[in-house]
DOKEDREN-320089 format. One record per residue: x, y, z of N, C-alpha, C in turn. Coordinates in pm, whole numbers, plus 50000, padded with zeros to 5 digits. Layout:
DOKEDREN-320089
XYZXYZXYZ;...
***
This chain:
DOKEDREN-320089
070298140925695068938140325628068568149225530;069028161125581069038169725427070058168125329;068948162125172070338160425083070458166324962;071578165124919072418175124794071548171324701;070388180224604070398177224474071248174324361;071218164324280072038163824172072428180424111;073718182724061074098194623975073338192123828;073048195123755073258190223606073038201623493;073218196423394073228208923282072148197223170;071958205623052071318196922926071828198422818;071628184322763072088180822656071208186722559;071298184222441070868189822300069488182922301;069738168522335068708155222339067598160022423;068048164822550066888168722662066848162922798;068018155622769068398144222854069578151722945;069518147823113070598151023194072208150523154;073318160423198074428159423209074708159623356;075388152823421076328154723515077138164023560;077278177723587078188183023610078928181323733;078358171223820079058168923915080308158523876;079608150323825080648137523778080958136923616;080898148123567080828150823403080888138223333;079658132823332079228120823278077568120923222;077198111823126075898113223069074848104823214;073878105623188072948098923280072448088423164;071938088123049071358077222978072188081722863;072128069322797072638069922606071708079622515;072448089122493071888093622393071168086122244;071998076222218071488068822079069858062322140;069548056222224067918053022289068288046322432;067918056422527068068052322634067158044622661;066098043222630064768031622695065728019522620;066038018022497066548005622437067888001022515;068718008422560069958007522662069328001222765;068808006622869067958001322974067547988322953;066627987822860065997970622851067087960422810;068097965022721068617955922707069807953022824;070587962922849071327957122948070907956623126;069747958523129069207955923210068217944923294;066837947723198065937938023217066237926223121;066327924323001066847912122887067897906123016;069467913923026070277907723072069917897123224;068587903823258068297892923414067287886523367;067107882723253065727876223159064527881023276;064267888323301063227892123401061897885723394;061037885623259059997882523202059987867523232;061217861023174061017846623181060957842223354;061787848923467061617846223555060797848423623;059897860023591058607858523659057557847423591;057407845523449056877834223416057067822023488;058347818423506058477807923572058297806223748;058057814523806058067818023905056577817423995;056597811224131055307809424199054407824324235;053317821024209052407834024209052437839824320;052367832824443052697843624560053977844724609;055077845924486056077851224553056437866424505;056917871524592057657885624596058907889024528;058827894224388060417896324327060867913724390;062017905124434063017923024485064077922324414;064167936724351064957942124284065837951924333;067067952324340068127964824420068697970424272;068707987424310069437994924211070168004624247;071368004324233072228015724247072388023224179;071768037524180072188046524101070788051124049;069468055524106068528056324066067778068223947;068888078623947068648085123864067138092623814;067208095623712065538098523719064398085723674;065268074923722064378062923746063858057023647;064648056723525064108051123392064098035023422;065218030023461065268016023486063908010323563;063648021323670062328013823714060998013523650;061018025523581059988027523492059838015123412;060778014623322060578002323196060607989523304;060837986823423060727974123498059347972123511;058377981523596057107982723583056247982923474;056857987623338056227985523243056157968323218;057417965423192057357950623206056577940223266;056927949523414055767937723523054597941223461;053867954723417052417949323402052147945823275;052887945823203052617937123048052727923923090;053457917623169053577904523208052257897623210;051977884623131050557873323138050647869223301;051707864623314052147859023451053287862723552;052857865723628053967870823734053537870123841;054947871923949054757868624092053547877924154;053067879424248052327891724329052947900624367;053777903124379054247918624406055767920124347;056087934924319056787936724257057827947624389;058747943624446059897953724535060797957224512;060897970824467061547977624414062457983024517;064097982124523064987989124664066047996224576;065788008424591066778015424481067498028524562;068788031124524069388037724601069998053324546;069958064324583070718075624472071018085124580;072488090524557073048098224670072668116324672;072098114224483072338131924448070828130624380;069528129024416068218129124395068278142824267;067478142124168067018151524092065998157324134;065638171724108065228179124157063628177124099;062198176824185061398170524091060698180423962;061168189323963060988197423791061858192723707;062688186023756064048182023662063848169123636;063038157623708062708146023630061208148023560;060548157223554059288162823466060038164423329;061128171323357061528175623218062608163923154;063118153323234063638142023148062378133423146;061458129023218060408122623196059468125723029;059568136122993059268144722895059848136022781;061008134422772061388121722697061088109922646;060418106822735059978092422727058438087922737;058028095822597056228096622620055938080122634;056298071522605055958057922606055698049722756;056328063522864056398057222980055418067423039;054638077822998053998088523011053288083223176;052628075123149051448070623267052198065723385;052908060623361053928053323463054898061823570;054938073023468055818087423480054758091523580;054078098823573052518104723660052538099123774;052548087623774052428077523901053378081723992;054708081923944055658083024045055918096024041;055578103923959056128122523996054828123424086;053608118124081052408128924214053058121624288;053748113624349054498104324473055768107324512;056598112424419057948114924484058348128924554;059298128124626059938138824675061158137024659;062178148624630063008150724565063908154724707;063778152724821064888158924955064378146025091;065168149625175065278138725272066048125925272;066868125125371067808113325353066778100025403;067408091125381066418077225419065718071525330;064918061525382064038054925257062458059825278;062358063625123060998069625065060208056625043;059328051225109058438042525051057368049024960;057078041724847055938047324734055078036824713;053978035224693053438027024655052638031624559;053268023924394052758028324278051508026024247;051188011724292049958006124288049687997424374;048867983924355048527973524488049997963524458;050477962124334051447950924333052907958024325;053357968624299054397975124328054627984124418;055717986224480056517996624598057587995624565;058298006524593059268016124587059688018924680;061028014824746061798015424862062938030324809;063028040424789063848046324771064878053024864;066318051224853066938053724950067518067624887;067368079324945068388086024953069618092325046;070538091224987071868093925093073058083424993;074068084325085075128073025056074778058425043;075218052624918074358039024882075278027425019;076598031525029077268022125117076508026925283;076128039425301075908044125439074758035125422;073568036825341071658034625322072268019925385;072668012025314073237997925280073157993025429;074337996825492075067996425624074247995925703;073108009825684072128008225820070967999425775;070677995525701070017985325655069637972925752;068287971325768068217959225899068527944725786;069937943525740069797931225648069197920425727;069627917525863068927906625880067497899025889;067017909325904065137911025871064627908525782;065547916125637065207917325565065277901725416;064437902325363064307891225252065797890525188;066367885225095067387888525011066627894624855;067697895924799066977910124698067857899424581;066857892624483066707884924363067797889224250;067937902724230068127911324105068837921024161;070007923024085070517937824104070677947023983;070157962523982071197969623839072437978623884;073517978723870074267987223915074537996723765;074148008223836073868018623689074378031223734;075498033923802075848044123871076628050323748;077208064823741078318072523678079448061623643;080498069123549081368057523508082248057323639;082908045423650083398040123722084858050623763;085078054123644086278061523660085998076723672;084768081223727084288092023736083728091923895;083338080123935082378080124005082568064724117;084388066624146084728052924188083518049524326;083108058224436082718052524539081208043324504;080888043724404079968033324384080068020224334;081528018924350081808009124250083007996924346;082868006924467084238000624552083997988124616;084927976324613085077964524656083867964824806;084077972924897083357975025028081697974125029;081437982824883079597985524868079167971324810;080347965224738079687952424657079637942324743;080387942724884079997932324960079127932425039;078707946625056077247950625103075957945525024;075987945024901075367942924757074957926724812;076137917924806076417902724843075377898824968;075747910425088075037905925186073417904125214;073647915825089071897915925070070917905924950;072157897524914071527887024805071617875724883;071537866924818071347852324804071947844024689;072437830024709072647822124593071657824024500;072317828724385071517826924248071027842624255;070787849924267070887865224259071667870624150;071317873924069071657881223935071987895023964;072887897923861073677914523897073587917223724;073717929923667074137933123548074447949023579;075237954823459075907962523475076297968323312;076367980323288076937986823166078107981123153;079087984723293080387986123306081207974523331;082057972823231082997957723254084387965423301;084677973823368086087977523377086657965823515;087997965423462088427955323554088117956623727;088117968623757088197972723947086547966723974;085817970423858084257964023879083947950623880;084497943123785084607927323779085117920823856;086467931723934087197920524029086287923224181;085937934824176085017937724305083967929324325;083217927824223082127919624206082557901524254;083517900824202083707886724154084467884624313;085027889024413085177890224482084367893924639;082987896824608082247894924660081147882024655;081707872224580081007860424556080237858124408;080617864924346079347861024233080477857424119;080087854724035080417846423923080357857223781;081077861723738080947873823652081627868523503;080517875823428081027872023269080777885023196;081327884323055080807895323004080017890622871;078977900222854078047895922755077797908122667;077107908422561076827917222437076627927222503;077107943022475076917954322509075977959722425;075357971822432074677980622359075327990722284;074467991922142075018000122057076917999022031;077418012622040078718010322014079678003622148;078777999922237079907994422367079717977522290;080837971922335081257957622300080467950522365;080647953022503080337944922595079587948722703;078847941022825078147942822927078537934123025;078117938723181078527927423232077217922623307;077517906123345076437896923417077187893723496;076557886723632077047881523775075937874723817;076257859923857075067854423942076037851124049;075427850024190076207852524330076107834024289;076937829324373077337814824370078047809624515;078467821524557079117819824708078137825924826;078377818424970077307823825089078377834725123;077307844025194078357859525259078367855325351;079797853525435079917850325588079337864725638;078587862025785077937868225881078867872525974;079197887825978080217897726053080207887126178;081347885826235081607877426352080747885826490;080897899326477080457904526582078847908326612;078377908126471076667912826453075717908626587;075757898026613074777893526704075587896726864;076927902226865077337903627029077147915427025;076687930326938076667941626952075117942527054;073957939226972072807942527053072097930127022;072027915827038071507905326999069987903127017;069547913627140068577914627245067247916727064;068047926027002067277935326902067097922826763;067567915026764067587903126645066157896826658;065267896926595063997890626616064097873326521;063287871626581062867854826520062007856626384;062407849926268061757849326146060547847126178;059507854926108058127851626103057797839826010;056797831226097056567820426024055117818326127;054167818826001052507817326033052027809225945;051217797926049050357789325963049477795125849;048607803625844048307812025756048547825925813;047137834125741047567848925721046197854925739;045517853925877044917861725983045307867326067;044757878026098045567891226205044197897626265;044827897626395043427905826481044137921726504;043727930226496044347940926532043117948726707;044137950926803043107953426894043317969526938;042007978726885042157992026874041907995326743;041108004426735040368011826587040738027826607;041848029626696042048043126650043338044126538;043908053226501044828057426371046078044926409;046998039326521047588030026501046928016726438;045778010026519045108002926509044738000726352;044048009826302043088012126153044238013526062;045528019226054046378020625958047038006025990;047718000326112048007986926092046917976826012;045757976326053045117964825963044877967325839;045217984125779044657987925634046227980825535;047407980925571048887978325559048887963025561;048257956225665048277942325625046907936725548;046347942325556045187939925421045427940725288;046207952025257047037955225130048207944125090;048227934225188048967922625173048317909725173;047177910125149046137897125171045907891425281;046137896825380045857891325544044547895125545;043677887325612042417889825658042627895025787;042027905225768042487914125928040727917326006;040727910426163039787917626235039997923626321;039257934426345040067949326434039157950026519;039237949326650038307949326791038417960426853;037537967226925037587980926988036417982027091;036727987027227035737985327338034618000227293;034968007527198033918020027172033278011827073;031978022627042031048017226965031538022626823;032478024526737033068028026623034398032526594;034978033326495036548038826472036798054026535;037888053526589038708064726679037508071326750;037078060026837036328067526974037228071227071;038338072627085039378071627180040038088627134;041278090927151042068103727136042218106326973;041848093826880041898094726710040798101826698;039918104826769038638109226719038328127126781;039358131726790039008146626775038768150526641;037898159026687037258164026508038128167026409;039158178926427040448180726364041848174926396;042628172126311043888171026391045128176126240;046188183426310047098186026191048548178426182;048828174826064049518167826011050888181625955;051898176326053053018183325999054308172626087;055418180226057056418175226077057568175926236;057358167126342058308169626425059498170426410;060148186626484061178188126400061998188426551;063968187426508064698185326588065908194426547;066578198526656067738204826608068878197526599;069188184926594069888178526529069728163926480;070388160926395070008148226285070008138626426;069438128026397069358115826437068448106726435;068188095426488067348084926406065998087426431;065748097126539064258099926572063848113426447;064878121926457064548128026365064388122126197;065018114626182065058108826020063478100726050;063158096926134061998085526157061118095826160;061088104626211059508111826227059708123526051;060718125125985060628130325862060318120225757;060528109825746059928102225679058488096325703;058218094425798056858091525843056058106925797;056538114925836055778127625772055528129425642;056298125525577056608121825421055658112025366;055798100325428054698087025415053508091925410;053438101525560051878102125525050908114125460;051778122725382051588131425315051098122525148;052398113225147051938104724993050598097725012;050098089425115048788084725139048198092025193;047828100125211046378107525242046388117325101;046888117425037046858123224898046348113724773;046388100324827045928088424721044258087724758;044018090924873042898086524989041608098224915;040978098824804039928106724813039028107324885;038638097124946037478093925031037678104625177;038738107725218039438113425338039138123325333;038848134025460038588145225428039988153925483;041028153325382042008159625417042718175825313;042998182925402043248194625322044418199625372;044878199525258046398203925250046698219725271;046108224825369046258237525386047588245425416;048798239625461049778239625559049408244225671;050368244125730050738249125898051428258825944;051438265426005052118276826074052158273826206;053448275626277053918271426424054558285826448;054148292526589054528306226567055708302626695;056568311426678058128308526665058238302226798;057448308526903057668307827090056658297527119;055828287427030055098282427063055348267527123;056878265127053057038246127089058598245427134;058838238427206059928231427211060898244627338;059828248627406060428262227495061538257527567;061768246127642062918239427695063838239527601;063668236227496064938231527367064488243927249;064738255227260064188260127133064698256926996;063488257626923064008251426742065138263226708;066458260326676067078269326572067468271926458;066838281726379066978281526265067888278026170;069528282626221070338274526147070468260526143;070298254126269070148242026245069118234126168;067938240526169066818230126105067088237925944;067608248125922068018249825776069608238425711;070108230825819070958225225814070408208825792;068908207225839068598191525866067258190625756;066918203025717065248201825671065528212725543;064688204925404064188213125344063278222525315;063548232425247062628243325249060868234725222;060728221525158059688217325144059188215925301;059688211225341059158203525468058948216825581;059838225525559059768233325714060608249325650;060168261225695060988272325669060158288125753;061118291325780060618302125881060148317125796;059028321725852058488333625782058268346725889;058718355025847058608365025929056988369626001;056648374226023055528379926102054788384526021;054948392025884054258395925782054118387825679;054878379725642054748369025569053858357225619;053988353825745053208345525788052028348625803;051648364825830050128366525869049498370625699;050178369125616050128367825447049628355725411;050298345925479049968332425435048668325025542;048438334625670047478329825781046178334925703;046018346825639045008349625584044168360725749;045318363425843044798368325975046078373125993;046158382326098046968390226164047798384126242;048868375726242049738374726351050668378326430;051058380726542051988387426627053748382526648;053898371226549055018365526571055178357026485;056888357126399056968349926306056698335826354;056648328726227056258312826252057158303226150;057358291326198057708281526143056328277626018;056718271925882055628273425781055928260925725;055008246525774054908238425696054368239425545;054808236925427053978243825339053048232125283;053478219725322053068206125246051788201425377;051978208325490051168201225600049438205925592;048998201725647047398201325665046678195325765;045258194225759044368192225838043488180425828;043028172025878042618159725848041008158125943;040148150225919039168145125998039788130026029;040488130326166040768115926169039938104126151;038628107626172037668099126218037128095126076;037488102325927037448096525801038328091725770;039638092325811041078083925767040478067725803;040258067425972040248054326007039208047525910;037878056625861037018047225828037348044825678;038458054125632038808050325507039598036025514;040808037025593041468022325684040398009325676;039278012725735038737998825766037847997625650;037458005525545036807999725419037607990425328;038507983825360039417977525281038507963825271;038267956925176037407944725188037977931125263;039027932025286039947922125379039727927325538;038867938925586038957938325701037507941825766;037147929625854036097935025924036467939826076;035417941326132035357949426272034497947826349;034937948726503033587944026605034227954026696;033387966026699033417971826811032127966126932;032477978327057031517972927177032207953727176;033457954227194034097943727176035757946927267;035737945027418036807945427470037437935927485;038367936827420039167921327427040187923727621;040227913227666040427912027790041837906027837;042037893527726043107886527738043837879027603;045107877527594045657870227499046497856927548;046117847227423046467834227534047237826827404;047777820627346048947816727242048567800427268;048037791527177047787777727205048777774627043;049257765627035049257758126977049867768226815;050707776726867051297786726748050077791826737;048917799526746047857806426764047457815826831;046937827826847046497836426949044727831726937;044337835527090042757833727138042927844427181;042077850627137041767865727153040247865927285;040047865427390039067868327510038897878527515;037087881327543036197891227557035637889027656;035967888927780036077883427936036227872127934;035477861927932035797852727959034967839927788;034807850527728034447840927575035707845027455;035767835227386036877835327320035967841927159;037017854527158036087865227021036647859926914;038267853326924038577852026817039777846626781;040357838626735041677832626666042647835826579;043457840926629044617847126475045847843026471;046477839426361047697838626341048727849026434;048347862326407049607871526442048257885126528;048827888326609047987900426675048747914226689;048457920826690048837938826667048257946626784;048297948326927048247954427029048227969926966;047517979926931046967992226940046478001626982;045887993027132044818001727183045518011927288;046588020127260047148028227358047588026227446;047158031527583047348030527707046538019527784;045688014127672045067997727743046197986027704;046807993927642048137978927602048267971927722;048907978627842049097972327977047897964628028;046707964928021046037955028071046007941528002;047187939127901047527924827856048337919427944;048637907628035049667903228077051237903527993;051087901627887052317903927803052847918727799;052407931327826052737941427830052617949827969;052367946428071052177951428154052757958228218;054127956928194055167964628248055677976128167;055207980828044055497986927935055318002528001;056188012228013056218028728062055518041027998;053968029827973053208041527920052618051828004;052328064627975051688074228031050818081027957;049498086528002048548092227930048358106227991;047998115627884047678128627935046108132127898;045498139527940044568145827911044448160627809;043378156327727043328165427602041898168827586;041438181827597040218186127559040298197027425;039338196127351039278204927226038028210427233;038218225627180036698232727182036648235427020;035528238127039034898244126860033958254326905;034848264126832033808278126857033318282026717;032288290526727031418297226622032328308326521;032358303226423032968314626316032648323326314;033478336226241033098352826246033358355426092;032568365626038032818368825924034568372325910;035268378426024036958379926030037718366926007;037068354726164037618342126127037658336026017;036598334825926036438328825822037728331425700;038248340525700039848345425652040608338625695;040698327825779041998321725801042048311825730;042998309725670043758298725529043998288025582;045138286425655045618275225734045518270225857;046088259725931046388258026115047758268826128;046948278126230047718285826313048118276926461;049418278826486049528269726618049908280826709;049798282526840050278292026956050618285327089;049648292127176049198284727293048308274627264;047708274727165046838264227087046758261726967;046208253126867046208254526762044608253826718;044578266926609043178270826567043268262626410;041918258026375042308251026249041028259826168;041308264326020040078268825969038738266925950;037738272625944036598274525957035828261025861;035488252425963034518244125845032958240725919;032458241625842031008240425859030678251025964;031038261425912030908274526061031448268226181;032288262926201032968264226322034578263926308;035098269026439036858267126420037048253926549;037778244326502038188237526589039748241326699;039478244426801040588246626882041448233926958;042928229926927043098218826986044548221127052;044878217927175043868208327243044768214927400;043748211427494044668217027630045858201727658;046558202427783047708190727788048108195327928;047448182627988046868178928153046878166428190;047528166728309047448154528367046158146528428;046188136628457044818129528477044148118828378;043058117028410041998105228312041118110228341;040688122528423038988124628384038758129828219;037368123828180037148121228052035638133528065;035508143228180034298150128196034928161128107;034128169428078034228182628012034638196828084;035518199828098035988210828211035808224528163;034668229328201034268247228173036078256028157;036508246928252038128261028292038908256428178;038738243428130039738239427987038928248027905;037818247927869037298255127764037678269727775;037588275927856038068292127865039438294627820;040318281027879041748282027871041468281727722;041368275027645041358269527502041148281827452;039868289527453039368299927398040608311127416;040658312227533042058326727570042888322727492;043728311927460045118311627431044688307527255;043448303327196043368307327097043578317927042;042608329227091042378341527059043928349527046;044638346227121046288351227137046928350227062;046388338926938047378334226814047108344426771;046428354326747045968365426660046558381026692;047028385126632047278398426686046058407126737;045058402526639043298412226704042768398726757;042928397226890042308387926957040758384226935;040108396926896038638395726839038258390326721;039408385326629039258378826537038528363126508;038838357826670038218347626672037028348726788;036268344326708034678341026840035238337527000;034818342527107034428331327247033438323827267;032648324127143030958315927137031848303327131;031878290627222031698279427260030688275327168;030698264927070029638253227038029918239927070;031228233927109031198217127167032458218027226;032568205627263033928201727332034128188327366;035408181227359035638167927364036798165927403;037108152427481037968151127589038758136327571;039748136427555040248122327530041708122727599;042188109227617043348106527646045038107127589;045788110427547046688108227462048148095627548;048368087027460049578080127539050848082027468;051798085227559052788085327567053878071527630;054918072327551055558064627610056858069727691;057498061827825058848072027880059258076127824;059828076227704060978085327631060368092827492;058818093027490058088100227385058018096827273;058828083727243059188081527135057898067127097;057348065127011056588052226981057238041427031;055838030427038056118016727064056028007326973;056628003226886056157995626767057317984826749;056907973926726057857958826687056847948026753;057777939326768057217924926842057347927426986;056677919627036056167923627213057537910627282;058257918627321059387908627408058477901327521;059247890327559058707876627625059967883527779;059447891427831059907897227940060677887528005;060167877328132061327871728184061937859828104;061917858928000062727850827894063987860527883;063547871327852064337883627829065807888227917;064997885828033065827888328178066687877728233;066067864228207066897853128217067777854728106;067577856627956068887854927858070027865227902;069767877027948070457888427926070867897528059;070297888828175070977891928314071947895828310;072747890428284074647895428289074517913928273;073527921428205073747934228167073467938728343;072767934228391072987940228521074137944228602;074807930528552076447931028618077437939128535;077297938128394078077946828283077577951328165;077307963428177076167970228066076937961727939;078207960727932078657960727818079127942327787;078267933227850078377919627830078037916527689;078617907227610078427902827491077747888227492;076817884727424076277871427401076007868127252;076197854227243075697845727136074507846327114;073777849327204072147844027209071377853727143;070297852927063069477864426996068397866327118;067547877127123066227878127188065227871327217;064427869527302063337864427312061867867927316;061117865127236059837873927170058497865227172;057877872127201056297864727156056027865627018;055927849826980055877850126808054487855326799;054237861026719053097866526612052527876126735;053077881926812052317890026885053357907526871;052657915426836053137929626827052387940626891;053077951426882052937962026964052977976726873;051597986126856051757997726789051118009526879;052048014226960050878020027047052348034527072;051848045527185052518057627252052838066427128;051738070427015052258080526940052078094226989;051518094527103051078109427137050808117527073;051068129627058050788140026983050568139826821;051428133326812052328127926679051828115026545;050768110926677050218101726595049808096626458;048998111526383048848114226238049838114126153;051038119926194052428113826117052868101726130;052898097826265053878086526264052988071726290;051668075526259051138058926275051108053226107;050788056526001050978054125877052398044025866;053338054025882054718045925824055218035125924;054318035426064054928028026213054218010526133;052948014326087051698004626021052497998325916;053388007025823053957995625704055087989225762;055817997625887056877989325892056617975025939;055487974126057054587959826123054717953026009;053207957225937053277945325814054377938825733;055367949925709056827945925655057377936325696;057167941425843058007928925950057327915225981;056077915425957055077908925980055817897625902;055597900625767055427896225634056567895925568;057667900025639058857893225578059387903125448;059117912425462059607923025327060447931625386;061217936925283062437947525290061527959425416;062377962425527062017972625604062057983125572;061197995425602061208007525557062098017825697;062498010025758063298014625881064688011125863;065648020125907067158013925932067078008226072;068047997426051068117990926192068047999926281;069068009626298069138017426456067698020026499;066698029926365065308033026373064878023826457;064628008626378064018000126436063937993426598;065667998326655065947993026795065318006926857;065228016226806064398028126873063348028326913;062508019826838060958018926856060398005226940;061707998126927061637982926982060837988627119;059957975627111059357976627265060587965927387;061447961627348062287956627408063207964827456;063467976827430064297990827495064547993627620;063127995027633063077991327817063357987827917;062897972527894064027961127955065567960827950;065987962927839067567964427807068067977427872;066977989027893067698000427936067747995528087;066467990328175066287985228299067887977328346;068147964828268069297957528274070407963628254;070707974128212072197978028167072077991028286;071307995128385071348005628480071167999828602;071187983428579071077972328712070357976028816;068777975828721067457976528791067137961928864;066737959328966066277946728968064867944928912;
***
């Protein structure tokens, strides 16, 4: 997950030079002109966009993102085109990302791209392996993969992603960086493409031409840039065979292609999961109706007065660890773009002994997995200085983290013009007729939609299609206390036995108890316990008042394995029938794919981490519904899949 940044030196021109590969990043003659000639013009982008369907999404892949010159050039051409498709999806791979300050230094050499550069740099993360989804504007999405390109393409959920229309191959010289030009990588490029996909590169080396030719492309030399006689252009002319064992390994996770008569969606639940999903769909032109039994957004657990955004940490690298890291970084980018949201990037301190007591976090492990931009360990003195009040222990510091009023976030999501909301409307059942979903409120039909997303927390099991989901809930009570002159010095969120938020409107929010049960009545015992544990967060317990001002109770929803449930809803009975042999042989192989309820999706069980996990989960779902490149790897999507519990039951030979 932790990636190595590029090791560079600087040329007199101000452009970077790779000390790792002993090669230049860009032509000193004219980097912008070379980019335009070798990549944009060679692939006839303006002409292709001019003649394409307006509803069409153009997908462009790049090996070797570097400082993003080709991306910025492509965006400039895109925005200046009088006629173009609806959406540009740029999918780029970079093993050694440039540090943020180096990106700024390089971009200063390209004043013609200054506006686009500022937009990219304000959202660019220079750390963390996997897919960073960056929304540059309403029509441009950048999926920037950090890590080995071959590994990232292999992990990509290629069968569920649409083909890429055009490729830029812009790695360092094949003689110096052979990995980025190897035949096996070109095979993965081909597998992500379709007949007619084009490809261009400055390199015409024989090994490069042969690898591309063997991958099913027709290759030709074209005029090069400046002193180079030739550059390369190729068109895919042959289909790429599907590996024979692709379906046999995990066929139950292969999803049917989305097909909808229209672009209407209903979202059940107006908490963080539901509102973020509605927003992600609305951004793609869907007309979305949100239903909730409450009298407004964030009526349940999402309605806590304040929530802390931080990254859920793990001691070892895993699919879950990468998911939570990328979810956290995506949420940071999204919240920073929302002016109307009460978001305070004040940072978060987590006292050393306050989390994962059964499996304590180990500093040496976290240093290997996470960059310092995500988390760092501060001793008690440094942590106290950061907090503004004396703390009794060292703390994990999340420097980019902060606090938000989740209700303001939900309202921001729902403000999109493509979203309408119906409150005090509990949806009781879902029925599919002739390819569309009918939503019933008691016995009355509330809506008809092409797609439905169930995002109503533990209420999901009230629907017959989801009745067996292993959902658990826990009771949480938060308390507000009156701030004092001393406590007003608190500058960031501090978490110990409870989390204490900086003062706002003369109050500190303390969150939150964690107990079994579903009683929504305020408990005076829980209030006293909240205040006691919150005061123990500070060396001087008197720093925090013990005068309560208000309390709120809600129910969190978790899955049995504490991982969110996000994806297409499986048809349980048909899946059991199709894969019943797993109950006899957990390693049985099948030629059949999974059985799912067409157009029905889930986004639930985010537990205490929903503020971080909901936005990216919503993006994943919207991408899945709309047939886009998916921001999660294949294995990540499988870990989130609602079908995982049924398959696990069958493999354990449960009846």
